N, C-alpha and C positions, 0 to 999 in steps of 0.2 A: 472388548479391550479397545481403548481409545488410542489411536496412533497419530502422533503429531510429528511434524518434520521441522528441522531447524537447519539453518545453513550459515556458513561464513561467507559473506558476499564481498566480492571485489569488483568494482565497476570502473573500467578505464574512462578517463576524462577526455573529451574532445580537446584538440590542440589549442583552441581559442581560450580554454579555461586555464591553461597552464600559467599564464602571466599573473592572473589575479590570485591563483592558489599560491604562487610564490610570494606575492605580497602578503597574503594571510600568514604564511609561515614566518615571514620576517616580523609581522606584528605580534605573533605569538611569542617570539623571543624577546620582544621589547616590553610587553605588559601582560601579567597573568590574567587580567580581566579580558583582554583581547584574545588570549589563548582559548578561553572557553567559548567565546562568541565565534571565533574562527572555526572551531571544531563543529559547532552547531550548523554553521553555514555550509560546510562541506557535507555534513550528513544530510541536510535538506536536499542538496544537489543529487546525492546518490539515491535517496528515497524517491525523488521525483522521476529519475531515470528508471528505477525499478517498477514504478507504477505502470508505466507504458508497457513494460515487458510482461507484467501480470496480465494485462488485457490481451496482449498479443498471443500469449501461450495458454489462454483459457478458452474453452469451448462452451458456448451457451446452448441450451436445448432449442429446438426449432420454434417452440411456442413462447420462448422467453428471450430470444435474441432480437435485436432491433430489426425492424422490417427493412426491406431493400430500400436503399437511398436514405434511410433514417439515420440520425447521428448516434454515436456511442457516447452516452452522457456520463461524465464523471462528476459525482456529487461530493462536495466537501461539507459534511454535517457538523455544524457548530463552529465553523470558521476555517480560515486557510492557514495551517501551520507552516506552509511552504513559502509564505511571503512572496507570492507571485511567481515562484519558480516552476509552476506547472503551465504557465501561459504559453511557452514555446510549443507545448504539446497540442494546443488548440488549433484546429484546422488540419492537423495531420490525420492520416487514415490508419485504422487498425482493423484488420479483417474486412476491408472494403467499406468501412463506416468512418465518417468524419467525426473527430472527437470534439465534444463540447464540454465546457466546464461550468458548473453551477455551485454556488455557495448557498446552503440551506440551513435553516434553524428549526424547522418543524417537520415532524414525521410525515405529514400529509403531502409534502412536496417531493417525496422520494419515489413516487410511482414509476417515473420514466427513467430512473437511474439504472445503469449497467454495473457500475462500481461505486460503492459508497465508502469514503474515507471518514472515519469517526475521529474528530479532534479529541485530544486528551482532555480538554476542558469540558467535553460533553460526556465524560465517562459515566456520570451519574444517570444519564439518560439511556445508556446502552441497554440495560435490561428491557425497557419498554421498546426501544428500537429493535432489539433482537426479536421480540415477540411479533412486532409488526412486519418484520421481514421474513419470518419463518416460512421456509419452503418456497420463497420467491427466488427467482433466478437472478440474484444480485450478488456480486462479489464484494465481501466486506473486508476492509483493511483498516488497521489502526496501529499506533505505536505506544499505546499505554500498556503498562505491565499487566499481564493477566488476560489480555483480550482474547487470545486463542484458547485459553483455558476456560473461558466463559461463553463459548459459542461463536466467537469470531472466526473468520476463515484464515486470514493472513495477518500476522503480527510482526512488525519490525521490532527487533530486540537487539541485544548485544551479546557477542561471544568473543572472549579474548580481545577485548577493546576494539572490536570491529562490529560493523552493522551485520546483523544476522536476521534470518527470516524463519518464523514458525508457521507451518501450514497445518491446520486441522482438517484432515482429509474427510473426516466424518461430516463436518459442517458443509464442506464443499459438495459432497455427494448428496446430502439432504436437500440442497438447493438445486439439484439436478445439473450442476456444473461439472465440467471435467477439466482438470489441470493436466496439460500435456506433459509428456515425459521430459521434455527439455527443461521445464520449470521444476518438475519433481527432482531432477538431478541436482538442483541447487541445495537440496535439503538432505540431512541425515535423519533417520527415523528416531523418534523419541517415544517411549512407551509409557502409558499410564500417566502422562502429563509430567514426567520427570525431566523438566527442561534443563539444559546446560546453560548457565549464564556466566 
């Protein structure tokens, strides 16, 4: 039986973001087109913050973790859907490794990645990418619908108009990764792929 997890995520914003969020709310009231764009911008901020926590609360096996003093490389496969919002993460440390960010478009370039975010535009390449990464100690994340149901580890989705997270624990275990309890608590169990949306 496949067990997946989903969560209703709420991430507090730093104080410095409150001013521009207020401006976005005002623009949403003034123009419907701006409303949709503002929501997307806020969602990108939340997802960018969550990616850091995914790395922080995931344990890599000894033979799959970055070597001492080696960077923790986050790879954006197929482009950057965050529009640069991951840049503040570059140079920070997670589990005593400095974070690097790389944008890749070919499977061959993924060998050094610790986390791979698959752009929705690269969805058609996911089956080949999944086979190439099979049993490799790389955390896979995306936000296209069905990612976790097709072998991906963590999928951003929506639940009750909020950002949610689905975790395929079978895929995580197959890669010899371990999601810490703190991250597991963000999710509610979903059985047999019956996701709540």
